[in-house]
Each structure stands twice: as C-alpha cells, then as structure tokens.
C-alpha positions in Angstrom: 46.0 -16.4 25.4 43.1 -16.4 27.9 40.8 -18.0 25.3 42.9 -21.1 25.1 43.3 -21.3 28.8 39.6 -21.3 29.4 39.2 -24.7 27.7 35.7 -23.7 26.7 34.1 -21.6 24.1 34.0 -18.1 25.6 32.5 -15.0 23.9 34.3 -11.7 23.7 31.6 -10.2 26.1 32.3 -13.0 28.7 36.0 -12.3 28.5 35.6 -8.5 28.8 33.2 -9.0 31.8 35.7 -11.3 33.5 38.4 -8.6 33.3 36.1 -5.8 34.4 35.0 -7.9 37.4 38.6 -8.6 38.4 39.3 -4.8 38.3 36.8 -4.5 41.2 35.3 -1.2 40.1 38.5 0.4 38.9 38.7 1.6 35.2 40.5 -0.6 32.8 42.2 1.2 29.8 40.6 0.1 26.5 44.1 -0.5 25.0 45.1 -2.8 27.8 41.8 -4.6 27.7 42.0 -5.1 24.0 45.6 -6.2 24.1 45.1 -8.7 26.9 42.2 -10.3 25.1 43.5 -10.0 21.6 40.6 -7.9 20.4 40.4 -5.3 17.8 38.9 -2.0 19.0 35.7 -2.6 17.1 35.3 -6.1 18.7 35.9 -4.6 22.1 33.3 -1.9 21.4 30.7 -4.5 20.4 31.5 -6.7 23.4 30.9 -3.8 25.8 27.7 -2.9 23.9 26.5 -6.5 24.3 27.1 -6.4 28.0 25.2 -3.2 28.3 22.3 -4.8 26.4 22.3 -7.6 28.9 21.8 -5.1 31.7 25.4 -4.5 32.9 26.1 -0.8 33.8 29.5 0.0 32.3 31.0 3.5 32.3 33.3 4.7 29.5 35.7 7.2 30.9 37.9 9.4 28.7 41.6 8.4 29.0 40.7 5.9 31.7 38.8 3.1 29.9 35.9 1.0 31.0 34.6 0.4 34.5 31.9 -2.0 35.7 29.3 -0.1 37.8 26.6 -2.7 38.3 25.5 -6.1 37.2 22.0 -7.1 36.1 19.5 -7.6 38.8 17.2 -10.4 37.5 13.6 -10.9 38.8 12.7 -14.1 37.0 10.9 -16.9 38.7 14.1 -19.1 38.9 16.1 -16.4 40.6 13.3 -15.6 43.1 12.4 -19.2 43.9 16.0 -19.7 45.2 15.5 -16.8 47.7 12.0 -17.2 48.9 11.3 -18.5 52.4 7.5 -18.1 52.3 5.0 -20.9 52.7 2.4 -19.5 50.3 3.3 -16.0 48.9 5.3 -16.3 45.7 4.6 -19.9 45.0 3.9 -18.8 41.4 5.8 -15.9 39.9 4.7 -14.1 36.7 7.7 -12.1 35.5 7.5 -9.6 32.7 10.2 -7.4 31.2 7.5 -4.7 30.8 3.8 -4.2 31.6 1.5 -1.3 31.6 0.6 -2.2 35.3 1.4 -5.3 37.4 -1.9 -4.8 39.3 -3.9 -4.8 36.1 -2.2 -8.0 35.1 -2.8 -9.5 38.5 -6.5 -8.5 38.4 -6.9 -10.3 35.1 -5.2 -13.4 36.5 -7.3 -13.3 39.6 -10.5 -13.1 37.6 -9.3 -16.1 35.6 -8.9 -18.1 38.8 -5.4 -17.4 40.0 -4.8 -18.6 43.5 -3.8 -16.9 46.7 -0.1 -16.0 46.7 0.5 -15.6 43.0 2.8 -12.7 42.3 3.2 -10.5 39.2 6.5 -8.6 38.8 7.7 -6.3 36.0 11.1 -4.8 35.3 9.3 -1.8 34.0 5.8 -0.3 34.2 4.6 2.0 31.4 1.2 2.9 33.0 1.6 2.1 36.7 -1.3 3.4 38.8 -1.2 5.2 42.1 -4.0 6.5 44.2 -6.7 8.6 42.6 -5.4 7.6 39.1 -2.0 9.2 39.5 0.8 7.7 37.5 3.9 6.0 39.1 7.3 6.8 37.5 9.0 3.7 36.5 12.4 3.6 34.8 13.5 0.1 33.7 15.3 -2.3 36.0 15.9 0.1 38.9 12.8 -0.1 41.1 10.5 -2.8 42.3 6.9 -3.1 41.0 4.9 -6.1 42.1 1.4 -7.2 42.8 0.2 -10.0 45.0 -3.1 -11.9 44.7 -4.8 -12.5 48.0 -8.1 -14.3 48.7 -8.8 -13.4 52.4 -11.7 -14.8 54.3 -13.0 -11.4 55.3 -16.1 -9.3 54.8 -15.6 -6.3 52.5 -15.9 -3.8 55.2 -12.7 -5.0 56.7 -10.6 -4.4 53.6 -9.1 -1.1 54.9 -7.4 -3.2 57.6 -5.4 -4.9 54.8 -4.2 -1.5 53.6 -2.7 -0.9 57.0 -1.2 -4.4 57.1 0.5 -4.0 53.8 1.8 -0.6 54.8 3.4 -2.1 57.9 5.0 -4.9 55.9 6.4 -2.4 53.3 7.7 -0.1 56.1 9.4 -2.9 57.8 11.0 -4.1 54.5 12.5 -0.7 54.0 13.7 -0.6 57.6 15.5 -3.9 57.1 17.4 -2.1 54.3 18.6 0.6 56.6 16.0 3.3 55.7 13.9 4.6 58.6 10.7 4.6 56.6 7.4 5.8 58.2 3.8 5.4 57.0 2.1 8.5 55.7 -1.6 7.6 56.0 -3.1 5.7 54.3 -0.5 4.0 52.1 2.6 5.9 51.3 6.1 5.2 52.8 8.2 8.2 53.4 11.5 9.2 55.0 11.5 12.8 56.4 8.5 13.5 54.1 10.1 12.2 50.9 8.2 9.4 49.2 9.9 6.0 49.0 7.0 3.6 48.2 3.3 3.5 47.5 0.6 0.9 47.9 -2.6 0.4 46.0 -5.2 -2.3 46.8 -7.8 -3.4 44.2 -10.8 -5.2 45.7 -13.4 -7.5 44.1 -16.2 -8.4 46.4 -19.9 -9.0 46.9 -21.9 -7.7 49.8 -20.8 -10.3 52.3 -17.5 -11.6 51.0 -14.3 -10.7 49.2 -13.5 -12.5 46.0 -9.9 -11.3 45.8 -7.6 -8.5 46.7 -4.7 -7.4 44.5 -1.9 -5.8 46.5 0.2 -3.5 44.3 3.4 -2.1 45.7 6.0 0.2 44.1 9.3 0.6 45.9 11.9 3.2 44.9 15.0 1.2 45.2 17.9 2.1 42.9 16.5 5.2 41.1 18.5 8.4 41.3 17.4 12.0 41.4 18.4 12.5 37.8 15.7 9.9 36.8 12.9 12.1 38.3 11.4 15.2 36.8 13.0 18.3 38.4 9.8 19.4 40.1 9.5 16.0 42.0 13.1 15.8 43.3 12.5 17.6 46.6 9.5 15.2 47.2 11.0 11.8 46.5 13.8 9.5 47.5 15.0 5.9 47.1 16.9 3.3 49.1 20.0 4.0 47.1 19.7 7.7 47.7 19.2 7.2 51.5 21.9 4.5 52.0 24.4 5.4 49.3 24.4 1.9 47.8 22.3 0.0 45.3 20.2 -2.9 46.5 19.4 -6.2 44.8 15.7 -6.2 43.8 15.3 -10.0 44.1 16.4 -9.9 47.7 13.9 -7.2 48.5 11.1 -9.2 46.9 12.0 -12.2 49.1 12.1 -10.0 52.2 8.9 -8.2 51.5 6.9 -11.4 50.8 8.3 -13.0 54.0 7.3 -10.0 56.1 3.9 -9.7 54.4 3.2 -13.4 55.0 4.2 -13.1 58.6 1.8 -10.2 59.2 -1.0 -12.0 57.3 -0.5 -15.0 59.5 -0.6 -12.9 62.6 -3.7 -11.0 61.3 -5.5 -14.3 60.8 -4.6 -15.5 64.3 -4.9 -12.2 66.4 -7.0 -9.9 64.3 -6.3 -6.2 63.5 -5.0 -5.1 67.0 -1.3 -5.9 66.5 -1.3 -4.5 63.0 -2.9 -1.3 64.3 -0.4 -1.1 67.1 2.6 -1.4 64.8 1.0 1.0 62.3 0.7 3.6 65.0 4.3 3.2 65.9 5.4 3.7 62.3 3.0 6.6 61.5 4.5 9.8 60.2 1.4 12.0 61.1 -0.2 10.9 64.4 -0.2 13.8 66.9 0.7 16.3 64.2 -1.3 19.1 62.4 -2.5 18.1 59.0 -4.7 19.1 56.2 -7.1 16.5 54.8 -8.3 17.1 51.2 -11.2 15.3 49.6 -12.8 15.8 46.2 -15.1 18.6 47.3 -13.6 20.0 50.5 -10.6 20.2 52.8 -10.2 20.6 56.6 -7.4 21.1 59.1 -6.8 19.5 62.4 -4.6 17.2 64.4 -4.2 13.6 63.2 -5.3 12.0 66.5 -5.7 8.3 66.0 -6.0 5.3 63.8 -9.2 3.5 64.8 -10.0 -0.2 65.1 -10.7 -0.5 61.4 -7.8 1.5 60.0 -9.6 4.8 59.6 -7.9 8.1 60.5 -9.5 10.3 63.2 -8.8 14.1 62.9 -9.7 16.5 65.7 -10.6 19.9 64.4 -10.1 23.2 66.2 -13.6 23.2 67.6 -12.9 19.9 69.3 -15.0 17.7 67.1 -13.6 14.6 65.5 -14.0 13.4 61.9 -13.3 9.9 60.6 -11.7 9.2 57.2 -11.2 6.0 55.2 -9.5 7.8 52.3 -8.2 11.2 51.3 -5.0 13.2 50.8 -3.0 14.2 53.8 -0.6 17.1 54.0 1.5 17.7 57.1 1.4 21.3 58.3 4.2 23.3 59.8 3.8 24.3 63.5 4.0 28.1 63.7 6.4 29.6 66.2 
C-alpha cells in the first residue's frame, strides 16, 4: 500500500492530494481513488472536505470523480518574503485572513508608528473602501487587497502626484500579467472600459508636511463573472477573465511592490515629470470626450491634459479649460 511505501505518517488528505496532483487536472473516479488508497467512501469524502477547507479547489463530477482545479494561494509573510526583491517595501508584512479594510488597519498601524514600507494584506475584505465611500467587492482568496504605508518627504499639496505614481505602478503590474490595462483618471485601472483595479490614498498631514500616506490597492485577479452581481458584470473584469488562466496572488504582490518601489525611487530622483509622461501614455481618456461629475454639478468636454501636479484639464465647448483634482469621469461616445 502507498501508506507503507511513504515511510512517514501521511494523512488521508495528503494521499488524496498526491493522486489528484498526479492526474494533472483529469478527473479520478472515486472508486478508483478509494481503492488505491484503501479508504472507505466516508473517509474519502472527509479527506476531500479537509482539502477544500485548506483552500484547494476540487470539483466533484458525476460519474467521473474528483478533479483538482486549483491549489491554495498563500499570502503569508513567509511566502511573500521568499519572493520579494524590494529594498524597502514589504520588509514587514501584516497578513490577515479577513479584515474590514486593509487601509483602515494600515492607518492604525501608521498612527502607532509603523515605518515606511510596511504592508497590510488580507485574503478577504468585508468592508473595503473605494472612492467616495463606495464598497469594494471582495470574495475570499481570489483577489488581492493590500495597503502600503509610505512616509514621503513631500508637502501635502504634492500628494496628488502620488496617486498618479501608484496608478502607473498598478497599470504596469497588470501589463506584466498580459492584460493591456489603462488608467481611467484618477485612480481606476480598466481594460476596454471594464474595471480591473482601484486605488485609494489616505493622507495624514500638517500644513507643511505629510505624516504618512496609506496606499490601498485592490486588484481583480482570479474572480469570475459569477462572483459579481449581475448588474456589474458588463462593467468589470479580472486578470483571469482577460487571460483565461488564474494567477498566483503572492507573485503579483512581489511584482507590484517592486514596480512601485522603482517608481518611488525615480520620483525621488527626477520628480513628477517621468511619472506624468508614463501616466499620459497609459491614460484611457486623454483626447476623448468625457463627462465630469462632482457633488453639485457636471460638465462635458474633452479630457485634454494631465498637468504638472496630476490634475486633469478639461476643455469645454466654449474653449475654456477647467482643472480638476477629483471627480467622477464618464467617457462619452462620439456621435456619427
């Protein structure tokens, strides 16, 4: 029997997992699996349930048996530390299986003295925050929710430049995964208008200096359309939906932090100009007709430029230009 050949104490779940891995995605009939391992049907059922509880995705197919779909995708500090190539970002990882919001947790840590580069990650968010208090849908263990504590040596009025910088880093991370993401001003990542990721920056500052900035980012990685409410499905996407394959979340964390650190270093050395140039290249709205909505008004015009501080310039039909640091943008169809 396989148990005796192992030479070590092996659980039923370990043995079932070994056979499912060997099948390389093909279904294994339950009778064959139980017979090879010397398991009673009840023991096999409990072994599969244990694997599912550990995060393994296992299909149970009528008349075909069990099939391993996906393995757990851990985001713990030990796993991430082995992948990180950064000098500063991610030196301390605070991993949680569930949090109301990674940014709220990071803000509390920053107020308590947490240093530049500490990262909060959660497998699941129950009250994730988007812009203007909107919620962020978060099924467990499929997407990426993280917040990074920064302590930049900048005056508060330059904080919008950091929004642009993080958007560039997030877009480049998605592009490395094979998704042609673009930036929808100010801080959404989209592909053909469908949202892939969102960014939220929380700032603590005095009149002349920033105490800390918490960079919150949510990436749609392995979520499927079935996980979204029906009314949102035309408006959203994920890396898995765009590429046809799941992606390891830990590897995306390592990639994002490396790209973000690279841009932060360049920003410190060269200022906002290279960030602005790359942002303009990646913009989904520049040169296009848009509607800008604020709390008490809306206007239409052409998204003409991102200025030297990250603000959006919109040229109205009368030729005048208005400047915006925040607001909701909707792309308009060109008639004819």
